[in-house]
Structures are given as C-alpha cells and as structure tokens.
NUNU-625656 format. One record per residue: residue number from 1; residue in three letters; y, z, x of N, C-alpha, C, O, CB in turn. Coordinates in nm, 4 decimals. Each point is the difference from the previous one (the first is absolute). Glycine has a CB too. Example, Ala and Ser with C-alpha at 12.3 -4.5 7.8 and 13.67 -1.06 7.14 Angstrom:
k,r,n.py,n.pz,n.px,ca.py,ca.pz,ca.px,c.py,c.pz,c.px,o.py,o.pz,o.px,cb.py,cb.pz,cb.px
1,ALA,-0.5690,0.7800,1.3190,0.1190,0.0000,-0.0890,0.1200,0.0000,0.0900,-0.0019,0.0665,0.1036,-0.1154,0.0581,-0.2928 .
2,SER,0.2223,-0.1966,0.1542,0.1190,0.0060,0.0820,0.1090,0.0730,-0.0770,0.1108,0.0169,0.0509,-0.1736,-0.2314,0.0675 .
***
This chain:
k,r,n.py,n.pz,n.px,ca.py,ca.pz,ca.px,c.py,c.pz,c.px,o.py,o.pz,o.px,cb.py,cb.pz,cb.px
1,MET,-0.1189,0.0000,0.0822,0.1189,0.0000,-0.0822,0.1262,0.0000,0.0873,0.0958,-0.0715,-0.0297,-0.2227,0.1924,-0.1515 .
2,LEU,0.1272,-0.0414,0.2880,0.1145,0.0054,0.0904,0.0206,-0.1352,0.0678,0.1134,-0.0439,0.0196,-0.1534,0.2896,0.0180 .
3,ASN,-0.0691,-0.3105,-0.0024,0.0082,-0.1303,0.0635,0.0675,-0.1019,-0.0924,0.0770,-0.0842,0.0463,-0.2842,0.1378,0.0858 .
4,TYR,0.1790,-0.0463,-0.2607,0.0598,-0.0916,-0.0973,0.1523,0.0147,-0.0004,0.0716,-0.1000,0.0030,-0.2807,0.1114,-0.1442 .
5,TRP,0.2589,0.1120,0.1375,0.1443,0.0223,-0.0041,0.0660,-0.0392,0.1315,0.1125,-0.0502,0.0013,-0.1484,0.2355,-0.1647 .
6,PHE,-0.0339,-0.1624,0.2730,0.0530,-0.0404,0.1301,0.0150,-0.1515,0.0069,0.1040,-0.0514,0.0414,-0.2103,0.2525,0.0650 .
7,GLU,0.0010,-0.2722,-0.1475,0.0046,-0.1461,0.0033,0.1083,-0.0543,-0.0934,0.0684,-0.0971,0.0324,-0.3132,0.0931,0.0228 .
8,ARG,0.2590,0.0669,-0.1696,0.1026,-0.0436,-0.0943,0.1400,0.0223,0.0584,0.0878,-0.0849,-0.0154,-0.2427,0.1376,-0.1771 .
9,GLY,0.1753,0.0597,0.2585,0.1292,0.0271,0.0629,0.0316,-0.0984,0.1111,0.1133,-0.0466,0.0123,-0.1422,0.2856,-0.0687 .
10,VAL,-0.0719,-0.2705,0.1376,0.0196,-0.0965,0.1081,0.0336,-0.1372,-0.0583,0.0862,-0.0703,0.0527,-0.2461,0.1990,0.0953 .
11,GLN,0.0931,-0.1666,-0.2549,0.0247,-0.1293,-0.0633,0.1442,-0.0067,-0.0531,0.0660,-0.1029,0.0146,-0.3117,0.0854,-0.0764 .
12,LYS,0.2941,0.1241,0.0015,0.1370,0.0021,-0.0523,0.1017,-0.0087,0.1139,0.1021,-0.0675,-0.0134,-0.1798,0.2040,-0.1837 .
13,LEU,0.0510,-0.0694,0.3078,0.0904,-0.0084,0.1142,0.0064,-0.1416,0.0553,0.1074,-0.0481,0.0359,-0.1574,0.2863,0.0180 .
14,ARG,-0.0632,-0.3042,-0.0471,-0.0023,-0.1384,0.0485,0.0784,-0.0916,-0.0925,0.0710,-0.0890,0.0467,-0.2935,0.1305,0.0588 .
15,GLU,0.2106,-0.0208,-0.2352,0.0737,-0.0824,-0.0953,0.1500,0.0196,0.0163,0.0754,-0.0973,-0.0006,-0.2677,0.1106,-0.1592 .
16,ARG,0.2358,0.1093,0.1742,0.1425,0.0278,0.0165,0.0522,-0.0569,0.1301,0.1082,-0.0585,0.0036,-0.1342,0.2649,-0.1389 .
17,ARG,-0.0497,-0.1898,0.2415,0.0430,-0.0500,0.1306,0.0129,-0.1516,-0.0016,0.0938,-0.0549,0.0577,-0.2050,0.2497,0.0532 .
18,GLY,0.0191,-0.2616,-0.1757,0.0037,-0.1454,-0.0052,0.1199,-0.0530,-0.0751,0.0527,-0.1056,0.0348,-0.2973,0.1067,-0.0224 .
19,SER,0.2890,0.0698,-0.1150,0.1132,-0.0482,-0.0786,0.1334,0.0333,0.0652,0.0994,-0.0674,-0.0270,-0.2375,0.0928,-0.1774 .
20,ALA,0.1430,0.0752,0.2881,0.1267,0.0415,0.0605,0.0332,-0.0800,0.1257,0.1177,-0.0156,0.0327,-0.1556,0.2435,-0.1249 .
21,ALA,-0.0604,-0.2779,0.1621,0.0246,-0.0667,0.1275,0.0891,-0.1234,-0.0132,0.0914,-0.0153,0.0811,-0.3114,0.0994,-0.0054 .
22,PRO,0.1992,-0.1718,-0.1718,0.0902,-0.1166,-0.0090,0.1450,0.0395,-0.0269,0.0915,-0.0631,0.0529,-0.2841,-0.0706,-0.1358 .
23,MET,0.2150,0.2361,0.0023,0.1368,0.0437,-0.0276,0.0647,0.0544,0.1264,0.1187,-0.0234,0.0230,-0.1817,0.0756,-0.2603 .
24,GLU,-0.0118,0.0193,0.3189,0.0549,0.0517,0.1255,0.0348,-0.1144,0.0942,0.0981,0.0088,0.0739,-0.2327,0.2015,-0.1007 .
25,MET,0.0570,-0.3160,0.0254,0.0297,-0.1154,0.0847,0.1285,-0.0682,-0.0457,0.0803,-0.0434,0.0827,-0.3257,0.0115,-0.0388 .
26,VAL,0.2649,0.0226,-0.1735,0.1224,-0.0604,-0.0532,0.1208,0.0843,0.0381,0.1031,-0.0540,0.0400,-0.2324,-0.0456,-0.2316 .
27,GLN,0.1174,0.2304,0.1796,0.1108,0.0876,0.0375,0.0315,-0.0132,0.1490,0.1167,-0.0030,0.0390,-0.1813,0.1625,-0.2227 .
28,GLY,-0.0384,-0.1675,0.2657,0.0205,-0.0179,0.1439,0.0696,-0.1311,0.0312,0.0897,-0.0049,0.0842,-0.2919,0.1421,-0.0421 .
29,ALA,0.1609,-0.2440,-0.1102,0.0619,-0.1305,0.0225,0.1465,0.0017,-0.0431,0.0848,-0.0586,0.0673,-0.3080,-0.0529,-0.1002 .
30,ILE,0.2536,0.1779,-0.0780,0.1391,0.0089,-0.0458,0.0844,0.0771,0.1008,0.1125,-0.0400,0.0298,-0.1893,0.0305,-0.2692 .
31,LEU,0.0236,0.1194,0.2922,0.0751,0.0779,0.0983,0.0247,-0.0784,0.1282,0.1085,0.0072,0.0577,-0.2070,0.1997,-0.1539 .
32,ILE,-0.0015,-0.2813,0.1404,0.0177,-0.0822,0.1208,0.1037,-0.1091,-0.0240,0.0856,-0.0244,0.0851,-0.3237,0.0703,-0.0180 .
33,ALA,0.2304,-0.1121,-0.1840,0.0977,-0.1045,-0.0319,0.1415,0.0577,-0.0073,0.0955,-0.0634,0.0448,-0.2733,-0.0626,-0.1707 .
34,LEU,0.1909,0.2447,0.0702,0.1303,0.0650,-0.0085,0.0539,0.0323,0.1392,0.1181,-0.0209,0.0275,-0.1814,0.1165,-0.2510 .
35,ALA,-0.0223,-0.0453,0.3102,0.0427,0.0325,0.1365,0.0438,-0.1258,0.0752,0.0996,0.0026,0.0722,-0.2571,0.1935,-0.0710 .
36,VAL,0.0841,-0.3054,-0.0176,0.0363,-0.1260,0.0659,0.1330,-0.0513,-0.0543,0.0851,-0.0451,0.0767,-0.3289,-0.0100,-0.0424 .
37,ALA,0.2620,0.0616,-0.1660,0.1248,-0.0471,-0.0606,0.1192,0.0815,0.0496,0.1045,-0.0568,0.0318,-0.2324,-0.0174,-0.2346 .
38,ILE,0.1137,0.2047,0.2097,0.1087,0.0849,0.0502,0.0279,-0.0320,0.1460,0.1157,-0.0027,0.0418,-0.1785,0.1846,-0.2041 .
39,GLY,-0.0418,-0.2061,0.2400,0.0184,-0.0366,0.1401,0.0738,-0.1309,0.0163,0.0831,-0.0134,0.0899,-0.2898,0.1357,-0.0373 .
40,ILE,0.1780,-0.2190,-0.1379,0.0684,-0.1296,0.0068,0.1461,0.0149,-0.0426,0.0896,-0.0566,0.0625,-0.3073,-0.0627,-0.1092 .
41,ILE,0.2407,0.1951,-0.0590,0.1369,0.0162,-0.0502,0.0876,0.0716,0.1029,0.1141,-0.0405,0.0225,-0.2019,0.0472,-0.2584 .
42,PHE,0.0364,0.0982,0.2981,0.0788,0.0802,0.0921,-0.0333,-0.0280,0.1461,0.0110,0.0893,0.0840,0.0017,0.0843,-0.2594 .
43,LYS,-0.0530,-0.2957,0.2064,-0.0434,-0.0338,0.1358,0.1110,0.0234,0.1024,-0.0241,0.0599,0.1048,-0.1330,-0.2288,-0.2013 .
44,SER,0.2765,0.1227,0.0675,0.1075,0.0146,0.0988,0.0377,0.1468,0.0199,0.0265,0.0420,0.1127,0.0592,-0.2690,-0.1761 .
45,GLU,-0.0829,0.3049,-0.0436,0.0334,0.1409,0.0133,-0.1069,0.0760,0.0784,0.0314,0.0866,0.0816,0.0937,-0.1001,-0.2974 .
46,ILE,-0.2513,-0.0197,0.1902,-0.1100,0.0653,0.0719,0.0056,-0.0363,0.1481,-0.0176,0.0861,0.0862,-0.1251,-0.0903,-0.2947 .
47,THR,0.1674,-0.1236,0.2379,0.0079,-0.0450,0.1388,0.1149,0.0680,0.0726,-0.0151,0.0435,0.1141,-0.0834,-0.2635,-0.1803 .
48,GLU,0.2135,0.2293,0.0000,0.1155,0.0665,0.0613,-0.0285,0.1477,0.0261,0.0361,0.0528,0.1052,0.1160,-0.2149,-0.2209 .
49,PHE,-0.2161,0.2282,0.0208,-0.0335,0.1418,0.0174,-0.0941,0.0205,0.1186,0.0209,0.0903,0.0811,0.0091,-0.0549,-0.3277 .
50,VAL,-0.1336,-0.1191,0.2567,-0.0964,0.0137,0.1104,0.0676,-0.0277,0.1334,-0.0213,0.0733,0.0966,-0.1661,-0.1413,-0.2495 .
51,ASN,0.2684,-0.0364,0.1592,0.0685,-0.0323,0.1252,0.0947,0.1116,0.0420,0.0044,0.0358,0.1177,-0.0221,-0.2785,-0.1735 .
52,ASN,0.0936,0.2983,-0.0386,0.0905,0.1102,0.0332,-0.0762,0.1240,0.0443,0.0433,0.0707,0.0910,0.1211,-0.1611,-0.2548 .
53,THR,-0.2756,0.1164,0.1009,-0.0803,0.1169,0.0365,-0.0523,-0.0116,0.1424,0.0094,0.0947,0.0781,-0.0739,-0.0659,-0.3177 .
54,PHE,0.0087,-0.1465,0.2736,-0.0518,-0.0170,0.1366,0.1121,-0.0049,0.1030,-0.0183,0.0443,0.1133,-0.1774,-0.1667,-0.2070 .
55,LYS,0.3120,0.0686,0.0554,0.1121,-0.0022,0.0915,0.0462,0.1423,0.0309,0.0322,0.0323,0.1143,0.0366,-0.2572,-0.2035 .
56,ASP,-0.0660,0.3096,-0.0142,0.0388,0.1395,0.0205,-0.1035,0.0755,0.0827,0.0357,0.0870,0.0794,0.0875,-0.0930,-0.2964 .
57,LEU,-0.2499,-0.0263,0.1991,-0.1049,0.0681,0.0777,0.0054,-0.0403,0.1468,-0.0239,0.0825,0.0882,-0.1205,-0.0740,-0.2928 .
58,ASN,0.1755,-0.1347,0.2311,0.0020,-0.0485,0.1377,0.1277,0.0377,0.0741,-0.0026,0.0170,0.1219,-0.1418,-0.2043,-0.1943 .
59,GLY,0.2539,0.2005,0.0024,0.1243,0.0202,0.0727,0.0738,0.1173,-0.0435,0.1072,0.0288,0.0534,-0.0956,-0.2608,-0.0212 .
***
C-alpha cells in the first residue's frame, strides 16, 4: 500500500516538472532578450562607463 502512494507521488511530481520546464525556458529567453536589448540601447553609455572606470583604475 505504501509503495502505491509513493509511486503515485513520484508520477505527480514528474507531471508537474514536465509542464513547468517549457515555461521556465520561455521566461529565460525573455530575460536574455531584454538584457540584449538594454545593452544595445545603452551601448555608448556602457562603453563610456567602462572606459572611465579603467582609466581611473590605471591612472
């Protein structure tokens, strides 16, 4: 009887895991696309910040 409930619980976990993985991939792709878009939009500001930071560190 205990084995039956264990197997049923494992089966339910597998079902939930299988349905959640594609949504997590979509969320990851959206976050990556957002980061790339922000990087493209603020490219000159980011480049200026990095250059000023290294210039201050070196001199």
